[in-house]
C-alpha positions as CSV (number, residue, x, y, z in Angstrom):
1,X,120.3,32.3,53.0
2,X,122.3,35.1,54.9
3,X,122.4,34.6,58.8
4,X,120.3,37.5,59.9
5,X,117.6,36.5,57.8
6,X,117.8,33.0,58.9
7,X,117.2,34.2,62.3
8,X,114.4,36.6,61.5
9,X,113.2,33.5,59.7
10,X,113.7,30.9,62.4
11,X,112.3,33.0,65.1
12,X,109.2,34.3,63.2
13,X,108.1,30.7,62.7
14,X,109.1,29.5,66.8
15,X,106.9,32.2,67.7
16,X,104.2,32.9,65.4
17,X,101.3,30.3,67.0
18,X,99.5,29.8,63.9
19,X,102.9,28.4,62.1
20,X,105.1,27.2,65.2
21,X,107.1,24.4,64.9
22,X,109.4,22.5,66.8
23,X,113.1,23.6,66.5
24,X,116.1,21.4,68.4
25,X,119.4,22.7,67.8
26,X,121.8,20.9,67.3
27,X,125.7,21.8,68.0
28,X,128.1,19.8,65.8
29,X,132.3,19.4,66.1
30,X,133.6,22.9,66.1
31,X,130.7,25.2,66.6
32,X,130.4,27.5,69.3
33,X,127.1,28.1,71.2
34,X,127.5,31.9,70.6
35,X,127.0,31.0,67.1
36,X,123.1,30.1,67.6
37,X,120.8,33.5,67.8
38,X,119.6,34.4,71.5
39,X,116.2,32.5,71.2
40,X,117.7,29.0,70.1
41,X,120.6,29.5,72.7
42,X,117.6,29.6,75.5
43,X,116.4,26.6,74.1
44,X,117.0,22.8,74.9
45,X,119.7,21.2,72.6
46,X,121.1,18.4,71.8
47,X,125.5,17.7,71.7
48,X,127.3,16.5,69.6
49,X,130.3,18.8,69.8
50,X,131.9,16.0,71.9
51,X,132.1,13.1,69.4
52,X,129.4,13.0,66.3
53,X,129.1,8.9,67.6
54,X,127.4,9.8,70.7
55,X,124.8,7.4,71.2
56,X,123.3,9.7,73.9
57,X,122.8,12.6,72.1
58,X,121.3,10.7,69.1
59,X,118.7,9.3,71.8
60,X,118.0,12.7,73.0
61,X,117.5,14.3,69.3
62,X,115.3,11.0,68.8
63,X,112.9,12.0,71.6
64,X,113.2,15.4,70.9
65,X,112.2,14.9,67.4
66,X,109.2,12.7,68.6
67,X,108.2,15.3,71.4
68,X,109.0,13.1,74.3
69,X,111.0,13.3,77.3
70,X,114.6,10.7,77.3
71,X,114.7,8.8,80.4
72,X,116.7,8.8,83.0
73,X,119.6,6.1,81.7
74,X,119.9,2.5,81.1
75,X,118.7,1.1,77.1
76,X,116.6,2.7,75.0
77,X,113.7,1.0,73.5
78,X,115.8,-0.2,70.8
79,X,118.1,-1.9,73.5
80,X,121.4,0.2,72.5
81,X,123.5,1.2,75.3
82,X,123.2,4.4,77.4
83,X,124.9,6.4,80.0
84,X,123.6,5.4,83.9
85,X,123.2,9.0,85.7
86,X,121.3,10.5,88.6
87,X,122.3,14.0,87.6
88,X,119.9,16.1,89.8
89,X,119.7,19.3,87.4
90,X,118.7,19.2,83.5
91,X,120.9,21.5,81.7
92,X,120.3,25.1,82.1
93,X,119.1,26.7,78.4
94,X,120.3,30.0,80.6
95,X,123.8,29.1,80.8
96,X,126.2,31.3,79.1
97,X,130.0,31.5,78.1
98,X,132.7,29.4,80.0
99,X,133.6,27.7,76.9
100,X,137.4,28.4,77.6
101,X,136.5,26.8,81.5
102,X,135.2,23.7,80.1
103,X,137.8,23.2,77.8
104,X,140.3,23.5,80.8
105,X,138.1,21.2,82.7
106,X,138.2,18.6,80.1
107,X,141.8,18.8,79.8
108,X,142.4,18.4,83.1
109,X,139.8,15.5,83.7
110,X,141.0,13.4,80.6
111,X,145.2,13.7,81.0
112,X,146.5,10.6,82.3
113,X,149.9,8.5,82.8
114,X,150.9,5.6,81.6
115,X,148.8,3.7,84.9
116,X,145.6,4.1,84.6
117,X,144.3,6.3,88.1
118,X,141.6,8.0,88.9
119,X,141.9,11.5,88.0
120,X,140.6,14.1,90.1
121,X,140.3,17.3,89.5
122,X,139.2,20.5,92.0
123,X,136.6,22.5,90.6
124,X,136.8,26.0,93.5
125,X,135.8,29.5,93.7
126,X,133.8,32.0,95.5
127,X,130.0,30.8,96.7
128,X,127.7,31.5,93.7
129,X,130.4,32.1,91.2
130,X,128.9,29.0,89.2
131,X,130.8,26.0,90.1
132,X,127.8,23.3,90.3
133,X,126.1,24.9,86.9
134,X,129.9,24.0,85.2
135,X,129.7,20.8,86.4
136,X,126.3,20.2,85.5
137,X,127.2,21.7,81.8
138,X,130.0,19.5,81.7
139,X,128.4,16.5,82.7
140,X,125.4,16.8,79.8
141,X,128.2,17.9,77.4
142,X,130.3,14.9,77.9
143,X,127.7,12.3,79.0
144,X,127.4,10.0,75.9
145,X,131.6,9.1,76.9
146,X,130.7,7.7,80.2
147,X,128.9,4.5,81.1
148,X,127.9,6.3,84.2
149,X,127.8,9.8,85.4
150,X,127.3,10.3,89.2
151,X,126.3,13.1,91.6
152,X,126.9,12.9,95.2
153,X,126.3,15.8,97.6
154,X,129.2,16.3,100.0
155,X,128.7,19.5,102.5
156,X,129.8,16.8,105.3
157,X,131.9,13.5,105.5
158,X,128.3,12.0,106.7
159,X,126.6,13.6,103.6
160,X,128.8,11.9,101.4
161,X,129.0,8.5,102.4
162,X,125.2,8.4,102.6
163,X,125.2,9.8,99.1
164,X,128.1,7.6,97.6
165,X,126.2,4.5,99.3
166,X,122.7,5.6,97.5
167,X,124.4,4.8,93.9
168,X,124.2,1.2,94.3
169,X,120.5,2.3,93.7
170,X,121.7,4.3,90.4
171,X,123.9,1.6,88.9
172,X,121.1,-1.1,89.6
173,X,123.2,-3.1,92.1
174,X,121.5,-6.4,94.1
175,X,123.1,-4.3,97.3
176,X,120.5,-1.5,96.9
177,X,118.2,-3.5,98.4
178,X,120.5,-4.1,102.0
179,X,120.3,-1.6,104.5
180,X,123.6,-1.7,106.2
181,X,125.1,1.6,104.2
182,X,128.7,0.3,104.6
183,X,127.6,-2.8,102.6
184,X,126.0,-0.2,100.1
185,X,128.9,1.5,100.0
186,X,131.1,-1.1,99.6
187,X,129.2,-2.2,96.5
188,X,129.6,0.9,94.6
189,X,133.4,1.2,95.5
190,X,133.3,-2.5,94.0
191,X,131.9,-1.2,90.8
192,X,134.1,1.7,90.4
193,X,136.8,-0.4,90.6
194,X,135.9,-2.6,87.7
195,X,135.2,0.2,85.1
196,X,136.9,3.1,83.8
197,X,134.6,5.4,81.8
198,X,132.6,7.0,84.7
199,X,132.6,10.2,85.7
200,X,131.6,11.0,89.5
201,X,130.7,15.2,90.9
202,X,131.3,15.7,94.8
203,X,129.3,18.7,95.2
204,X,130.1,21.2,97.4
205,X,132.9,20.0,99.5
206,X,133.5,23.2,101.2
207,X,135.3,21.7,104.4
208,X,138.4,20.4,105.1
209,X,136.5,17.1,106.5
210,X,134.3,17.0,103.7
211,X,137.2,17.1,101.2
212,X,139.5,14.7,103.2
213,X,136.7,12.0,103.0
214,X,136.5,12.3,99.3
215,X,140.3,11.5,99.0
216,X,139.9,9.0,101.3
217,X,137.3,7.1,100.0
218,X,137.8,7.6,96.4
219,X,140.8,5.6,96.2
220,X,143.7,6.6,93.5
221,X,143.5,3.2,91.6
222,X,139.5,3.1,90.7
223,X,140.1,4.3,86.9
224,X,137.3,6.7,86.5
225,X,136.9,10.6,86.8
226,X,136.3,12.8,90.1
227,X,134.9,16.2,89.8
228,X,135.2,18.1,93.3
229,X,133.5,21.6,93.3
230,X,134.2,23.7,96.7
231,X,134.8,26.7,98.0
232,X,138.2,25.8,99.0
233,X,141.4,27.2,97.0
234,X,143.7,24.7,98.8
235,X,144.5,21.4,97.7
236,X,147.1,18.6,97.3
237,X,149.9,19.5,94.9
238,X,149.2,15.8,93.2
239,X,145.5,16.9,92.5
240,X,144.3,19.3,89.5
241,X,142.6,22.0,90.3
242,X,140.8,24.6,88.6
243,X,140.1,28.1,90.0
244,X,136.5,29.4,88.4
245,X,136.3,33.3,88.5
246,X,133.4,35.6,88.0
247,X,131.7,35.9,84.5
248,X,133.6,38.3,81.6
249,X,131.5,41.3,81.2
250,X,130.8,40.3,78.0
251,X,129.3,36.9,79.2
252,X,127.4,38.4,81.9
253,X,125.6,41.2,79.8
254,X,124.9,38.3,77.5
255,X,123.3,36.5,80.2
256,X,120.9,39.2,81.2
257,X,119.9,40.2,78.2
258,X,119.1,36.7,77.0
259,X,117.7,35.5,80.4
260,X,115.1,37.9,80.1
261,X,114.3,37.5,76.7
262,X,113.5,33.9,77.2
263,X,110.9,34.6,79.4
264,X,109.1,37.1,76.6
265,X,110.3,40.3,78.9
266,X,112.4,43.6,77.5
267,X,113.9,45.1,80.2
268,X,116.5,47.3,78.8
269,X,119.3,48.2,75.9
270,X,122.3,46.6,76.6
271,X,124.0,49.6,78.1
272,X,121.2,49.2,81.2
273,X,122.3,45.4,81.2
274,X,126.1,46.3,81.3
275,X,125.4,48.8,84.3
276,X,123.6,46.3,86.1
277,X,126.1,43.6,85.3
278,X,129.1,46.0,86.7
279,X,127.2,46.7,90.0
280,X,126.6,43.0,90.8
281,X,130.7,42.3,90.1
282,X,129.1,39.6,87.0
283,X,128.7,36.8,89.9
284,X,126.6,34.8,88.2
285,X,124.2,34.0,91.4
286,X,123.7,37.6,91.6
287,X,122.7,37.9,87.7
288,X,120.6,35.2,88.4
289,X,118.8,36.6,91.1
290,X,118.3,39.9,90.1
291,X,116.9,38.6,86.5
292,X,114.7,36.2,88.1
293,X,113.3,39.7,90.0
294,X,113.3,41.3,87.3
295,X,111.3,39.1,85.4
296,X,108.7,38.6,88.2
297,X,108.0,42.0,88.8
298,X,108.0,43.1,85.2
299,X,110.5,45.9,86.4
300,X,114.0,47.1,84.1
301,X,117.6,46.9,84.6
302,X,117.8,50.4,85.6
303,X,115.0,50.1,87.8
304,X,116.7,47.1,89.4
305,X,119.9,49.4,89.5
306,X,118.5,52.3,91.4
307,X,116.6,50.0,94.3
308,X,119.5,48.0,94.6
309,X,121.7,51.3,95.4
310,X,118.5,51.8,97.9
311,X,117.6,48.5,99.3
312,X,121.4,47.1,98.8
313,X,120.1,44.4,101.9
314,X,117.1,43.4,101.1
315,X,117.6,42.4,97.5
316,X,121.1,40.7,98.3
317,X,118.6,38.6,100.8
318,X,115.9,38.0,98.4
319,X,115.9,34.1,97.2
320,X,114.3,33.2,93.6
321,X,115.0,30.0,92.3
322,X,115.1,30.8,88.8
323,X,117.0,28.8,86.4
324,X,119.6,27.4,88.5
325,X,117.4,25.9,91.2
326,X,120.0,27.4,93.6
327,X,119.0,27.3,97.3
328,X,120.0,30.4,99.1
329,X,119.9,34.3,98.3
330,X,123.6,36.0,97.8
331,X,123.6,36.7,101.5
332,X,122.7,33.7,102.9
333,X,125.5,31.7,100.3
334,X,128.2,33.0,102.0
335,X,126.7,33.5,105.5
336,X,128.3,29.8,106.3
337,X,131.4,30.4,105.2
338,X,131.7,33.5,106.9
339,X,131.0,31.8,110.2
340,X,133.9,29.4,109.9
341,X,136.5,32.4,110.4
342,X,138.8,32.8,112.7
343,X,138.6,36.4,114.7
344,X,141.5,38.0,112.7
345,X,140.6,37.1,109.5
346,X,137.3,38.2,109.8
347,X,138.4,41.7,111.3
348,X,140.7,41.7,108.1
349,X,137.9,40.5,105.6
350,X,135.5,43.5,107.6
351,X,138.4,46.2,107.0
352,X,139.2,45.4,103.2
353,X,135.2,45.4,102.9
354,X,135.6,49.5,102.9
355,X,138.4,49.8,99.9
356,X,138.2,49.4,96.8
357,X,137.3,46.3,95.5
358,X,141.1,45.1,93.3
359,X,144.7,45.2,94.5
360,X,144.5,46.6,98.3
361,X,147.6,46.4,99.3
362,X,149.0,43.6,101.7
363,X,151.1,45.8,103.6
364,X,147.8,48.1,104.8
365,X,147.3,44.9,107.1
366,X,150.2,45.4,109.4
367,X,150.5,44.0,112.9
368,X,151.6,47.1,114.8
369,X,149.2,49.4,113.2
370,X,146.0,46.7,113.7
371,X,146.9,46.7,117.2
372,X,147.0,50.7,118.0
373,X,143.5,51.1,116.2
374,X,142.1,48.2,119.2
375,X,143.0,51.1,121.7
376,X,141.9,53.9,119.6
377,X,138.3,53.1,119.0
378,X,135.2,52.8,120.7
379,X,134.5,49.6,119.0
380,X,137.2,46.3,120.1
381,X,138.4,43.7,117.8
382,X,138.1,41.2,120.9
383,X,140.9,38.2,121.9
384,X,143.2,38.7,118.8
385,X,146.8,37.3,118.8
386,X,147.7,39.7,116.4
387,X,151.3,39.3,114.9
388,X,152.9,39.8,111.4
389,X,152.9,36.0,111.0
390,X,149.2,35.2,112.0
391,X,147.9,38.2,109.4
392,X,149.7,36.1,106.8
393,X,148.1,33.0,108.2
394,X,144.6,34.9,108.1
395,X,145.3,36.2,104.7
396,X,145.8,32.0,103.7
397,X,142.5,31.4,105.6
398,X,140.5,33.6,103.4
399,X,142.1,32.8,100.4
400,X,141.8,29.1,101.0
401,X,137.7,29.7,101.3
402,X,138.1,31.9,98.2
403,X,136.9,35.2,100.1
404,X,139.7,36.9,98.7
405,X,142.0,36.8,96.0
406,X,145.7,37.2,96.6
407,X,148.9,37.8,94.9
408,X,152.5,38.5,96.3
409,X,151.5,42.0,97.1
410,X,148.2,42.6,96.9
411,X,144.0,41.0,97.4
412,X,141.2,41.9,96.0
413,X,137.8,41.3,97.2
414,X,134.7,41.1,94.9
415,X,132.4,44.2,95.6
416,X,129.3,42.1,96.5
417,X,130.8,40.3,99.3
418,X,132.0,43.7,100.6
419,X,128.5,44.7,100.1
420,X,127.4,42.2,102.6
421,X,129.8,42.7,105.4
422,X,128.8,46.5,105.6
423,X,125.1,45.4,105.4
424,X,126.1,43.5,108.5
425,X,127.3,46.2,111.0
426,X,125.1,49.1,112.5
427,X,125.7,52.5,111.6
428,X,128.0,52.8,114.6
429,X,129.6,50.3,113.6
430,X,130.4,50.9,109.9
431,X,132.0,54.3,111.0
432,X,134.4,52.8,112.9
433,X,135.3,49.9,110.5
434,X,135.8,52.6,107.7
435,X,137.5,54.9,110.2
436,X,140.2,51.9,110.9
437,X,140.3,51.2,107.1
438,X,141.5,55.2,106.3
439,X,143.9,55.0,109.6
440,X,145.8,51.8,108.4
441,X,145.8,53.7,104.3
442,X,147.1,57.2,106.7
443,X,149.8,54.7,107.8
444,X,151.2,53.4,104.9
445,X,151.3,56.6,103.2
446,X,153.1,57.9,106.2
447,X,155.8,55.0,105.4
448,X,155.8,55.7,101.6
449,X,156.4,59.6,102.4
450,X,158.9,59.6,105.5
451,X,155.7,61.3,107.4
452,X,155.7,61.4,111.5
453,X,152.9,59.6,113.3
454,X,151.6,63.1,113.8
455,X,151.2,65.0,110.6
456,X,148.3,63.7,108.3
457,X,149.3,62.7,104.7
458,X,145.6,62.5,103.2
459,X,145.8,66.1,102.7
460,X,149.4,65.4,100.7
461,X,148.6,62.4,98.9
462,X,147.7,64.3,95.4
463,X,151.0,66.1,95.4
464,X,153.6,63.2,96.5
465,X,152.2,60.0,95.6
466,X,150.5,60.8,92.4
467,X,152.2,58.0,90.5
468,X,150.8,55.5,93.0
469,X,147.1,55.3,91.3
470,X,146.2,52.5,93.3
471,X,146.6,54.2,97.0
472,X,144.7,56.9,95.4
473,X,141.5,54.7,94.2
474,X,141.4,53.4,97.7
475,X,141.8,57.1,99.6
476,X,138.9,58.1,97.4
477,X,136.7,54.9,98.1
478,X,137.5,55.3,101.4
479,X,136.4,58.8,101.6
480,X,133.2,58.2,99.7
481,X,132.4,55.7,102.0
482,X,132.2,57.9,104.8
483,X,130.6,60.3,103.2
484,X,127.9,58.2,102.2
485,X,127.3,56.6,105.7
486,X,127.3,60.4,107.1
487,X,124.5,61.5,105.0
488,X,122.5,58.1,105.9
489,X,122.9,59.2,109.9
490,X,122.1,62.8,109.6
491,X,119.0,61.8,107.5
492,X,118.0,58.8,110.3
493,X,118.7,61.8,112.7
494,X,116.0,64.2,110.8
495,X,113.4,61.4,110.2
């Protein structure tokens, strides 16, 4: 039977209320999720890609055939061993793509030397990029390969230690009944020392203090695997790390189409989904929030796209739990990190928010030019110790929190993060900050063209800098931002 005929037959039998039967996708070694039809991708499936001898996968398959949910761990009804786990999330049926990232993560965790040491890997990236979801996917995919898969929340050292002590109950240790947290934690650490095939996921270690607590408590001689999810991009040189980027355009579009189709809603075609995905910067959290909103209100992709352009702050602040059960909106997700920034780092981020998102020249952020800006505008940047070294440190600070991506010549900033920064300002402040950005851009052009301070380079940009396409793109972006702000200001005055 051809692949297309098989898909039609399966879809008809699954969706027909009179002929309905249970379908359980089983992925064998070498199989790719993309080979399944959209309907089956969004159906709970059994994972055998790690090994055909995966006992836990067999147990889930039997439970699926019987129509019952698998238990939380421990031996099954026949007494065969099963993985102990306290995973807080079920498999996400809407999970899309990330095959290369899953493979890279597995390679880093499984890489060992001659001596059995704790293999710790940091999975880091911008808030909302899907770090926790990738960790969940990896944990379920490889569940049968571990004796225990353990999850601890790590947003502070105190939370990490409390969650680590709480694992005594998940592991069935007798110390679980003891009131002293230190006794429970020591018992858990002793269990980890005495076993090798375990995976501990430290989720949301987004501060230096939390990351340090993980490294200090989980000694390198424990022997298992530790996966840390974090927004921090700087880790010890001897600690493997994996940066996580946004979804590819293809996966982002497929996510939107499959997500709404699973809920029986037709929101539009691939072209409409592609336009919306691009507007949202392929960010997984933004895609899920948009999909949940579209499903709830039965909107089309085009309608959300249009409303997003008109009411961006409101939609970025909207929160729908959705398929990922993420606890915050896009705007809220970044607010905590933004509040931790130094004054200079925040100022640089707000200036960068007005340029095109990619390949912003680092040379734009010049100490002398930034100091001059503070004298010429109504809104001041207060308490800034501006120097070339301070600017470099501020750029490093932004990169450490995964708010920008740095190369030796440029920086890039996600378009939705730019939107959140712009929307946090008043109309007057917006004109001030975009004006600063334009002045800094002009200073770079003057330097390139050999012009004096009083000469205006932007009128000459097409004639003299045509080979510098990126600078022209940023100039066009800045002018477009200013025009939009002027239009909004005029509309507000006439209202």
